[in-house]
N, CA, C, O and the ligand as a Tripos MOL2 file, in Angstrom:
@<TRIPOS>MOLECULE
protein
  249   247    63     0     0
PROTEIN
NO_CHARGES

@<TRIPOS>ATOM
      1 N          -0.0880  -12.4600  -13.8440 N.3       1 MET1
      2 CA         -0.6870  -11.8240  -12.6980 C.3       1 MET1
      3 C           0.2650  -10.7440  -12.2180 C.2       1 MET1
      4 O           1.4880  -10.8840  -12.2520 O.2       1 MET1
      5 N          -0.3700   -9.6260  -11.7550 N.am      2 PHE2
      6 CA          0.5090   -8.5570  -11.2010 C.3       2 PHE2
      7 C           0.4340   -8.5600   -9.7640 C.2       2 PHE2
      8 O          -0.5800   -8.9380   -9.1780 O.2       2 PHE2
      9 N           1.5110   -8.1360   -9.1510 N.am      3 VAL3
     10 CA          1.5800   -7.9090   -7.6940 C.3       3 VAL3
     11 C           1.7860   -6.4700   -7.4980 C.2       3 VAL3
     12 O           2.8150   -5.9110   -7.8780 O.2       3 VAL3
     13 N           0.7370   -5.8070   -6.8570 N.am      4 GLN4
     14 CA          0.7540   -4.3630   -6.7450 C.3       4 GLN4
     15 C           0.8020   -3.9140   -5.2550 C.2       4 GLN4
     16 O           0.1530   -4.5380   -4.4150 O.2       4 GLN4
     17 N           1.5140   -2.9110   -4.9410 N.am      5 CYS5
     18 CA          1.4500   -2.3140   -3.5660 C.3       5 CYS5
     19 C           0.2210   -1.5870   -3.4300 C.2       5 CYS5
     20 O          -0.1200   -0.7840   -4.2980 O.2       5 CYS5
     21 N          -0.5130   -1.8200   -2.3420 N.am      6 CYS6
     22 CA         -1.8440   -1.2340   -2.1130 C.3       6 CYS6
     23 C          -1.6900    0.2280   -1.6070 C.2       6 CYS6
     24 O          -2.6800    0.9520   -1.5050 O.2       6 CYS6
     25 N          -0.4670    0.6460   -1.2980 N.am      7 VAL7
     26 CA         -0.3280    1.9770   -0.8250 C.3       7 VAL7
     27 C           0.1390    2.9140   -1.9350 C.2       7 VAL7
     28 O          -0.5400    3.8890   -2.2570 O.2       7 VAL7
     29 N           1.3030    2.6160   -2.5190 N.am      8 CYS8
     30 CA          1.8720    3.5320   -3.5510 C.3       8 CYS8
     31 C           1.5250    3.0200   -5.0230 C.2       8 CYS8
     32 O           1.8750    3.6760   -6.0040 O.2       8 CYS8
     33 N           0.8590    1.8840   -5.1320 N.am      9 LYS9
     34 CA          0.3480    1.4510   -6.4150 C.3       9 LYS9
     35 C           1.4760    1.0000   -7.3890 C.2       9 LYS9
     36 O           1.1920    0.8180   -8.5730 O.2       9 LYS9
     37 N           2.6790    0.8240   -6.9580 N.am     10 ARG10
     38 CA          3.7440    0.2850   -7.7800 C.3      10 ARG10
     39 C           3.5470   -1.1920   -7.9270 C.2      10 ARG10
     40 O           2.9700   -1.8560   -7.0660 O.2      10 ARG10
     41 N           4.0490   -1.7090   -9.0640 N.am     11 ILE11
     42 CA          3.9070   -3.1400   -9.3170 C.3      11 ILE11
     43 C           5.3530   -3.7380   -9.1850 C.2      11 ILE11
     44 O           6.3720   -3.0630   -9.3260 O.2      11 ILE11
     45 N           5.3270   -5.0980   -8.8950 N.am     12 ARG12
     46 CA          6.6180   -5.7640   -8.7700 C.3      12 ARG12
     47 C           6.9570   -6.4890  -10.0730 C.2      12 ARG12
     48 O           6.1980   -7.3320  -10.5510 O.2      12 ARG12
     49 N           8.0860   -6.1480  -10.6160 N.am     13 THR13
     50 CA          8.6200   -6.8660  -11.8170 C.3      13 THR13
     51 C          10.0630   -7.1520  -11.6010 C.2      13 THR13
     52 O          10.8340   -6.2520  -11.2690 O.2      13 THR13
     53 N          10.4460   -8.3650  -11.7780 N.am     14 ASP14
     54 CA         11.8810   -8.7960  -11.6050 C.3      14 ASP14
     55 C          12.3690   -8.4300  -10.2500 C.2      14 ASP14
     56 O          13.5100   -8.0010  -10.0810 O.2      14 ASP14
     57 N          11.4670   -8.6050   -9.2260 N.am     15 GLY15
     58 CA         11.8790   -8.3310   -7.8300 C.3      15 GLY15
     59 C          12.0240   -6.8350   -7.5000 C.2      15 GLY15
     60 O          12.4740   -6.4990   -6.4050 O.2      15 GLY15
     61 N          11.6530   -5.9330   -8.4200 N.am     16 LYS16
     62 CA         11.6770   -4.5380   -8.1590 C.3      16 LYS16
     63 C          10.3390   -3.9490   -8.3030 C.2      16 LYS16
     64 O           9.5080   -4.4870   -9.0340 O.2      16 LYS16
     65 N          10.0710   -2.8230   -7.6150 N.am     17 TYR17
     66 CA          8.8150   -2.1690   -7.7650 C.3      17 TYR17
     67 C           8.9150   -0.9400   -8.5420 C.2      17 TYR17
     68 O           9.8160   -0.1360   -8.3020 O.2      17 TYR17
     69 N           8.0140   -0.7300   -9.4970 N.am     18 ARG18
     70 CA          7.9790    0.4630  -10.3290 C.3      18 ARG18
     71 C           6.4700    0.7870  -10.6020 C.2      18 ARG18
     72 O           5.5880   -0.0570  -10.4440 O.2      18 ARG18
     73 N           6.2440    2.0300  -11.0110 N.am     19 LEU19
     74 CA          4.9240    2.3480  -11.4320 C.3      19 LEU19
     75 C           4.4930    1.7460  -12.7090 C.2      19 LEU19
     76 O           5.2710    1.7240  -13.6620 O.2      19 LEU19
     77 N           3.2920    1.2510  -12.7880 N.am     20 PRO20
     78 CA          2.8440    0.5900  -14.0210 C.3      20 PRO20
     79 C           2.7130    1.6820  -15.1510 C.2      20 PRO20
     80 O           2.4960    2.8550  -14.8490 O.2      20 PRO20
     81 N           2.8430    1.2880  -16.4070 N.am     21 TRP21
     82 CA          2.6260    2.1230  -17.5600 C.3      21 TRP21
     83 C           1.1300    2.3050  -17.6200 C.2      21 TRP21
     84 O           0.4140    1.4760  -17.0610 O.2      21 TRP21
     85 N           0.6160    3.3190  -18.2510 N.am     22 PRO22
     86 CA         -0.8950    3.4650  -18.4480 C.3      22 PRO22
     87 C          -1.3120    2.2760  -19.2920 C.2      22 PRO22
     88 O          -0.7380    1.9430  -20.3290 O.2      22 PRO22
     89 N          -2.4060    1.6410  -18.7360 N.am     23 GLY23
     90 CA         -3.0160    0.6000  -19.4670 C.3      23 GLY23
     91 C          -2.3170   -0.8100  -19.2830 C.2      23 GLY23
     92 O          -2.7890   -1.8340  -19.7770 O.2      23 GLY23
     93 N          -1.1890   -0.7800  -18.5560 N.am     24 GLU24
     94 CA         -0.4560   -2.0110  -18.3940 C.3      24 GLU24
     95 C          -1.1990   -3.0250  -17.5450 C.2      24 GLU24
     96 O          -1.1870   -4.2250  -17.8230 O.2      24 GLU24
     97 N          -1.8570   -2.5100  -16.4890 N.am     25 LEU25
     98 CA         -2.5060   -3.4080  -15.5960 C.3      25 LEU25
     99 C          -3.7740   -4.0990  -16.1040 C.2      25 LEU25
    100 O          -4.7520   -3.4340  -16.4460 O.2      25 LEU25
    101 N          -3.7550   -5.3930  -16.1500 N.am     26 SER26
    102 CA         -4.9350   -6.0750  -16.6170 C.3      26 SER26
    103 C          -4.9560   -7.4700  -15.9450 C.2      26 SER26
    104 O          -3.9400   -7.9720  -15.4630 O.2      26 SER26
    105 N          -6.1380   -8.0520  -15.9420 N.am     27 GLY27
    106 CA         -6.2980   -9.3790  -15.3290 C.3      27 GLY27
    107 C          -6.2020   -9.2940  -13.8420 C.2      27 GLY27
    108 O          -6.6160   -8.3160  -13.2180 O.2      27 GLY27
    109 N          -5.6420  -10.3460  -13.2790 N.am     28 GLU28
    110 CA         -5.6340  -10.5400  -11.9040 C.3      28 GLU28
    111 C          -4.5710   -9.6660  -11.2100 C.2      28 GLU28
    112 O          -3.4160   -9.6550  -11.6370 O.2      28 GLU28
    113 N          -4.9390   -8.9520  -10.1730 N.am     29 ILE29
    114 CA         -3.9590   -8.1940   -9.4420 C.3      29 ILE29
    115 C          -3.9960   -8.5510   -7.9470 C.2      29 ILE29
    116 O          -5.0300   -8.4730   -7.2830 O.2      29 ILE29
    117 N          -2.7960   -8.9510   -7.4490 N.am     30 ALA30
    118 CA         -2.6910   -9.2790   -5.9930 C.3      30 ALA30
    119 C          -2.2010   -8.0840   -5.2580 C.2      30 ALA30
    120 O          -1.1850   -7.5200   -5.6630 O.2      30 ALA30
    121 N          -2.8130   -7.6680   -4.2510 N.am     31 GLU31
    122 CA         -2.3540   -6.5300   -3.4650 C.3      31 GLU31
    123 C          -1.4120   -6.9490   -2.3270 C.2      31 GLU31
    124 O          -1.6380   -7.9350   -1.6250 O.2      31 GLU31
    125 N          -0.3270   -6.1380   -2.1790 N.am     32 THR32
    126 CA          0.6430   -6.4070   -1.1640 C.3      32 THR32
    127 C           1.2500   -5.0500   -0.7180 C.2      32 THR32
    128 O           0.7640   -3.9840   -1.0940 O.2      32 THR32
    129 N           2.2810   -5.1270    0.0590 N.am     33 TYR33
    130 CA          3.0410   -3.9030    0.4240 C.3      33 TYR33
    131 C           4.3880   -4.0340   -0.1490 C.2      33 TYR33
    132 O           5.0140   -5.0800    0.0190 O.2      33 TYR33
    133 N           4.8920   -3.0260   -0.8310 N.am     34 CYS34
    134 CA          6.2530   -3.0510   -1.2490 C.3      34 CYS34
    135 C           7.0740   -2.8040   -0.0100 C.2      34 CYS34
    136 O           6.5530   -2.3310    1.0000 O.2      34 CYS34
    137 N           8.4310   -3.1380   -0.0780 N.am     35 PRO35
    138 CA          9.2320   -2.9990    1.0940 C.3      35 PRO35
    139 C           9.2050   -1.6870    1.7400 C.2      35 PRO35
    140 O           9.1920   -1.6190    2.9690 O.2      35 PRO35
    141 N           9.1970   -0.6020    0.9780 N.am     36 ARG36
    142 CA          9.2090    0.7820    1.4850 C.3      36 ARG36
    143 C           7.8430    1.0660    2.2360 C.2      36 ARG36
    144 O           7.8530    1.6080    3.3410 O.2      36 ARG36
    145 N           6.7560    0.7160    1.6540 N.am     37 CYS37
    146 CA          5.4850    0.9700    2.3260 C.3      37 CYS37
    147 C           5.2440    0.0280    3.4980 C.2      37 CYS37
    148 O           4.5700    0.3770    4.4670 O.2      37 CYS37
    149 N           5.8060   -1.1710    3.3910 N.am     38 ALA38
    150 CA          5.7220   -2.0670    4.5360 C.3      38 ALA38
    151 C           6.4210   -1.4430    5.8140 C.2      38 ALA38
    152 O           5.8970   -1.4500    6.9280 O.2      38 ALA38
    153 N           7.6150   -0.9260    5.5380 N.am     39 ARG39
    154 CA          8.3730   -0.2940    6.6590 C.3      39 ARG39
    155 C           7.6490    0.9010    7.1110 C.2      39 ARG39
    156 O           7.6530    1.1280    8.3200 O.2      39 ARG39
    157 N           6.9930    1.7440    6.2730 N.am     40 GLU40
    158 CA          6.3470    2.8730    6.6570 C.3      40 GLU40
    159 C           5.1220    2.5360    7.5170 C.2      40 GLU40
    160 O           4.8610    3.1130    8.5720 O.2      40 GLU40
    161 N           4.3610    1.5040    6.9470 N.am     41 THR41
    162 CA          3.1290    1.0370    7.7000 C.3      41 THR41
    163 C           3.4440    0.4910    9.0340 C.2      41 THR41
    164 O           2.7590    0.7580   10.0210 O.2      41 THR41
    165 N           4.5280   -0.3080    9.0610 N.am     42 LEU42
    166 CA          4.9720   -0.8530   10.3520 C.3      42 LEU42
    167 C           5.3540    0.2610   11.3070 C.2      42 LEU42
    168 O           5.0050    0.1650   12.4830 O.2      42 LEU42
    169 N           6.0260    1.2830   10.9010 N.am     43 ARG43
    170 CA          6.3900    2.3720   11.6660 C.3      43 ARG43
    171 C           5.1090    3.0820   12.2710 C.2      43 ARG43
    172 O           5.0400    3.4050   13.4570 O.2      43 ARG43
    173 N           4.1220    3.2900   11.3650 N.am     44 LEU44
    174 CA          2.8850    3.9120   11.8170 C.3      44 LEU44
    175 C           2.1600    3.1050   12.9220 C.2      44 LEU44
    176 O           1.5930    3.6300   13.8810 O.2      44 LEU44
    177 N           2.2380    1.7430   12.6840 N.am     45 ILE45
    178 CA          1.5710    0.8360   13.7430 C.3      45 ILE45
    179 C           2.3560    1.0150   14.9990 C.2      45 ILE45
    180 O           1.7660    1.3080   16.0390 O.2      45 ILE45
    181 N           3.6810    0.8530   14.9670 N.am     46 GLN46
    182 CA          4.4750    0.8100   16.1580 C.3      46 GLN46
    183 C           4.3770    2.1380   16.9220 C.2      46 GLN46
    184 O           4.3310    2.1290   18.1520 O.2      46 GLN46
    185 N           4.3460    3.2580   16.2290 N.am     47 THR47
    186 CA          4.2980    4.5280   16.9600 C.3      47 THR47
    187 C           2.8460    4.8990   17.3170 C.2      47 THR47
    188 O           2.6020    5.9500   17.9090 O.2      47 THR47
    189 N           1.8610    4.0090   16.9450 N.am     48 GLY48
    190 CA          0.4880    4.3120   17.2990 C.3      48 GLY48
    191 C          -0.2340    5.3470   16.3730 C.2      48 GLY48
    192 O          -1.4070    5.6750   16.5500 O.2      48 GLY48
    193 N           0.5510    5.8280   15.3850 N.am     49 GLU49
    194 CA         -0.0540    6.7910   14.4690 C.3      49 GLU49
    195 C          -1.1980    6.2590   13.6150 C.2      49 GLU49
    196 O          -2.1460    6.9670   13.2750 O.2      49 GLU49
    197 N          -1.0600    4.9490   13.2800 N.am     50 LEU50
    198 CA         -2.0920    4.3630   12.4250 C.3      50 LEU50
    199 C          -3.4620    4.2990   13.2330 C.2      50 LEU50
    200 O          -4.5440    4.5370   12.6960 O.2      50 LEU50
    201 N          -3.3210    3.9670   14.5310 N.am     51 ALA51
    202 CA         -4.5520    3.8650   15.3960 C.3      51 ALA51
    203 C          -5.0360    5.2750   15.5110 C.2      51 ALA51
    204 O          -6.2550    5.4470   15.4820 O.2      51 ALA51
    205 N          -4.2330    6.3190   15.6380 N.am     52 ALA52
    206 CA         -4.6490    7.6340   15.7560 C.3      52 ALA52
    207 C          -5.4300    8.1790   14.4880 C.2      52 ALA52
    208 O          -6.3690    8.9680   14.5930 O.2      52 ALA52
    209 N          -4.9660    7.6980   13.2970 N.am     53 ILE53
    210 CA         -5.6160    8.0250   12.1070 C.3      53 ILE53
    211 C          -6.9360    7.4020   12.0240 C.2      53 ILE53
    212 O          -7.8910    8.0460   11.5910 O.2      53 ILE53
    213 N          -7.0560    6.1120   12.4360 N.am     54 ALA54
    214 CA         -8.3430    5.3780   12.4750 C.3      54 ALA54
    215 C          -9.3090    6.0230   13.4740 C.2      54 ALA54
    216 O         -10.5110    6.1110   13.2230 O.2      54 ALA54
    217 N          -8.7620    6.4730   14.6110 N.am     55 ASP55
    218 CA         -9.5960    7.1370   15.5900 C.3      55 ASP55
    219 C         -10.2120    8.4030   15.0710 C.2      55 ASP55
    220 O         -11.3860    8.6890   15.3060 O.2      55 ASP55
    221 N          -9.3690    9.1920   14.3300 N.am     56 ARG56
    222 CA         -9.8500   10.4820   13.8080 C.3      56 ARG56
    223 C         -10.9770   10.2170   12.7390 C.2      56 ARG56
    224 O         -11.9540   10.9550   12.6170 O.2      56 ARG56
    225 N         -10.7490    9.0940   11.9790 N.am     57 ARG57
    226 CA        -11.8150    8.7750   10.9250 C.3      57 ARG57
    227 C         -13.1080    8.3550   11.6040 C.2      57 ARG57
    228 O         -14.2000    8.7120   11.1620 O.2      57 ARG57
    229 N         -12.9740    7.5990   12.6710 N.am     58 ALA58
    230 CA        -14.1840    7.1280   13.4250 C.3      58 ALA58
    231 C         -14.9060    8.2710   14.0120 C.2      58 ALA58
    232 O         -16.1360    8.3080   14.0320 O.2      58 ALA58
    233 N         -14.0740    9.3050   14.5420 N.am     59 ALA59
    234 CA        -14.6740   10.4400   15.1880 C.3      59 ALA59
    235 C         -15.4050   11.3160   14.1990 C.2      59 ALA59
    236 O         -16.4220   11.9340   14.5140 O.2      59 ALA59
    237 N         -14.8700   11.3580   13.0070 N.am     60 ARG60
    238 CA        -15.5470   12.1530   11.9230 C.3      60 ARG60
    239 C         -16.8940   11.5080   11.5300 C.2      60 ARG60
    240 O         -17.8420   12.2110   11.1800 O.2      60 ARG60
    241 N         -16.9650   10.1690   11.5910 N.am     61 ARG61
    242 CA        -18.1990    9.5310   11.2010 C.3      61 ARG61
    243 C         -19.2460    9.6580   12.2920 C.2      61 ARG61
    244 O         -20.4340    9.6890   11.9700 O.2      61 ARG61
    245 N         -18.8750    9.7340   13.5660 N.am     62 ALA62
    246 CA        -19.7630    9.8280   14.6950 C.3      62 ALA62
    247 C         -20.5770   11.1310   14.7030 C.2      62 ALA62
    248 O         -21.3800   11.3520   15.6090 O.2      62 ALA62
    249 ZN          4.3390    0.8230   -1.8630 Zn       63 ZN63
@<TRIPOS>BOND
     1     1     2 1
     2     2     3 1
     3     3     4 2
     4     3     5 am
     5     5     6 1
     6     6     7 1
     7     7     8 2
     8     7     9 am
     9     9    10 1
    10    10    11 1
    11    11    12 2
    12    11    13 am
    13    13    14 1
    14    14    15 1
    15    15    16 2
    16    15    17 am
    17    17    18 1
    18    18    19 1
    19    19    20 2
    20    19    21 am
    21    21    22 1
    22    22    23 1
    23    23    24 2
    24    23    25 am
    25    25    26 1
    26    26    27 1
    27    27    28 2
    28    27    29 am
    29    29    30 1
    30    30    31 1
    31    31    32 2
    32    31    33 am
    33    33    34 1
    34    34    35 1
    35    35    36 2
    36    35    37 am
    37    37    38 1
    38    38    39 1
    39    39    40 2
    40    39    41 am
    41    41    42 1
    42    42    43 1
    43    43    44 2
    44    43    45 am
    45    45    46 1
    46    46    47 1
    47    47    48 2
    48    47    49 am
    49    49    50 1
    50    50    51 1
    51    51    52 2
    52    51    53 am
    53    53    54 1
    54    54    55 1
    55    55    56 2
    56    55    57 am
    57    57    58 1
    58    58    59 1
    59    59    60 2
    60    59    61 am
    61    61    62 1
    62    62    63 1
    63    63    64 2
    64    63    65 am
    65    65    66 1
    66    66    67 1
    67    67    68 2
    68    67    69 am
    69    69    70 1
    70    70    71 1
    71    71    72 2
    72    71    73 am
    73    73    74 1
    74    74    75 1
    75    75    76 2
    76    75    77 am
    77    77    78 1
    78    78    79 1
    79    79    80 2
    80    79    81 am
    81    81    82 1
    82    82    83 1
    83    83    84 2
    84    83    85 am
    85    85    86 1
    86    86    87 1
    87    87    88 2
    88    87    89 am
    89    89    90 1
    90    90    91 1
    91    91    92 2
    92    91    93 am
    93    93    94 1
    94    94    95 1
    95    95    96 2
    96    95    97 am
    97    97    98 1
    98    98    99 1
    99    99   100 2
   100    99   101 am
   101   101   102 1
   102   102   103 1
   103   103   104 2
   104   103   105 am
   105   105   106 1
   106   106   107 1
   107   107   108 2
   108   107   109 am
   109   109   110 1
   110   110   111 1
   111   111   112 2
   112   111   113 am
   113   113   114 1
   114   114   115 1
   115   115   116 2
   116   115   117 am
   117   117   118 1
   118   118   119 1
   119   119   120 2
   120   119   121 am
   121   121   122 1
   122   122   123 1
   123   123   124 2
   124   123   125 am
   125   125   126 1
   126   126   127 1
   127   127   128 2
   128   127   129 am
   129   129   130 1
   130   130   131 1
   131   131   132 2
   132   131   133 am
   133   133   134 1
   134   134   135 1
   135   135   136 2
   136   135   137 am
   137   137   138 1
   138   138   139 1
   139   139   140 2
   140   139   141 am
   141   141   142 1
   142   142   143 1
   143   143   144 2
   144   143   145 am
   145   145   146 1
   146   146   147 1
   147   147   148 2
   148   147   149 am
   149   149   150 1
   150   150   151 1
   151   151   152 2
   152   151   153 am
   153   153   154 1
   154   154   155 1
   155   155   156 2
   156   155   157 am
   157   157   158 1
   158   158   159 1
   159   159   160 2
   160   159   161 am
   161   161   162 1
   162   162   163 1
   163   163   164 2
   164   163   165 am
   165   165   166 1
   166   166   167 1
   167   167   168 2
   168   167   169 am
   169   169   170 1
   170   170   171 1
   171   171   172 2
   172   171   173 am
   173   173   174 1
   174   174   175 1
   175   175   176 2
   176   175   177 am
   177   177   178 1
   178   178   179 1
   179   179   180 2
   180   179   181 am
   181   181   182 1
   182   182   183 1
   183   183   184 2
   184   183   185 am
   185   185   186 1
   186   186   187 1
   187   187   188 2
   188   187   189 am
   189   189   190 1
   190   190   191 1
   191   191   192 2
   192   191   193 am
   193   193   194 1
   194   194   195 1
   195   195   196 2
   196   195   197 am
   197   197   198 1
   198   198   199 1
   199   199   200 2
   200   199   201 am
   201   201   202 1
   202   202   203 1
   203   203   204 2
   204   203   205 am
   205   205   206 1
   206   206   207 1
   207   207   208 2
   208   207   209 am
   209   209   210 1
   210   210   211 1
   211   211   212 2
   212   211   213 am
   213   213   214 1
   214   214   215 1
   215   215   216 2
   216   215   217 am
   217   217   218 1
   218   218   219 1
   219   219   220 2
   220   219   221 am
   221   221   222 1
   222   222   223 1
   223   223   224 2
   224   223   225 am
   225   225   226 1
   226   226   227 1
   227   227   228 2
   228   227   229 am
   229   229   230 1
   230   230   231 1
   231   231   232 2
   232   231   233 am
   233   233   234 1
   234   234   235 1
   235   235   236 2
   236   235   237 am
   237   237   238 1
   238   238   239 1
   239   239   240 2
   240   239   241 am
   241   241   242 1
   242   242   243 1
   243   243   244 2
   244   243   245 am
   245   245   246 1
   246   246   247 1
   247   247   248 2
@<TRIPOS>SUBSTRUCTURE
     1 MET1         2 RESIDUE 1 A MET
     2 PHE2         6 RESIDUE 1 A PHE
     3 VAL3        10 RESIDUE 1 A VAL
     4 GLN4        14 RESIDUE 1 A GLN
     5 CYS5        18 RESIDUE 1 A CYS
     6 CYS6        22 RESIDUE 1 A CYS
     7 VAL7        26 RESIDUE 1 A VAL
     8 CYS8        30 RESIDUE 1 A CYS
     9 LYS9        34 RESIDUE 1 A LYS
    10 ARG10       38 RESIDUE 1 A ARG
    11 ILE11       42 RESIDUE 1 A ILE
    12 ARG12       46 RESIDUE 1 A ARG
    13 THR13       50 RESIDUE 1 A THR
    14 ASP14       54 RESIDUE 1 A ASP
    15 GLY15       58 RESIDUE 1 A GLY
    16 LYS16       62 RESIDUE 1 A LYS
    17 TYR17       66 RESIDUE 1 A TYR
    18 ARG18       70 RESIDUE 1 A ARG
    19 LEU19       74 RESIDUE 1 A LEU
    20 PRO20       78 RESIDUE 1 A PRO
    21 TRP21       82 RESIDUE 1 A TRP
    22 PRO22       86 RESIDUE 1 A PRO
    23 GLY23       90 RESIDUE 1 A GLY
    24 GLU24       94 RESIDUE 1 A GLU
    25 LEU25       98 RESIDUE 1 A LEU
    26 SER26      102 RESIDUE 1 A SER
    27 GLY27      106 RESIDUE 1 A GLY
    28 GLU28      110 RESIDUE 1 A GLU
    29 ILE29      114 RESIDUE 1 A ILE
    30 ALA30      118 RESIDUE 1 A ALA
    31 GLU31      122 RESIDUE 1 A GLU
    32 THR32      126 RESIDUE 1 A THR
    33 TYR33      130 RESIDUE 1 A TYR
    34 CYS34      134 RESIDUE 1 A CYS
    35 PRO35      138 RESIDUE 1 A PRO
    36 ARG36      142 RESIDUE 1 A ARG
    37 CYS37      146 RESIDUE 1 A CYS
    38 ALA38      150 RESIDUE 1 A ALA
    39 ARG39      154 RESIDUE 1 A ARG
    40 GLU40      158 RESIDUE 1 A GLU
    41 THR41      162 RESIDUE 1 A THR
    42 LEU42      166 RESIDUE 1 A LEU
    43 ARG43      170 RESIDUE 1 A ARG
    44 LEU44      174 RESIDUE 1 A LEU
    45 ILE45      178 RESIDUE 1 A ILE
    46 GLN46      182 RESIDUE 1 A GLN
    47 THR47      186 RESIDUE 1 A THR
    48 GLY48      190 RESIDUE 1 A GLY
    49 GLU49      194 RESIDUE 1 A GLU
    50 LEU50      198 RESIDUE 1 A LEU
    51 ALA51      202 RESIDUE 1 A ALA
    52 ALA52      206 RESIDUE 1 A ALA
    53 ILE53      210 RESIDUE 1 A ILE
    54 ALA54      214 RESIDUE 1 A ALA
    55 ASP55      218 RESIDUE 1 A ASP
    56 ARG56      222 RESIDUE 1 A ARG
    57 ARG57      226 RESIDUE 1 A ARG
    58 ALA58      230 RESIDUE 1 A ALA
    59 ALA59      234 RESIDUE 1 A ALA
    60 ARG60      238 RESIDUE 1 A ARG
    61 ARG61      242 RESIDUE 1 A ARG
    62 ALA62      246 RESIDUE 1 A ALA
    63 ZN63       249 GROUP 0 **** ****
C-alpha cells in the first residue's frame, strides 16, 4: 500500500517522500500530508488564509 501526500502527490518510501515513478502507483493508496505540506497547510489555517481561499470559492459559486 502506498501513502501519498494529497497536496504535492509525493509518496512515502523508507520514511522519505518522493515523487512516484510513472505507473508506479497501484492498488490501495492512503492519503496524508507530508511534513512539508502539513506545515504549509497548518500555516494557512493559522493565518486564516485557508478560510479566505474557501470564502473566495464559495463567493464564486454564489
Ligand atoms: Zn506534500
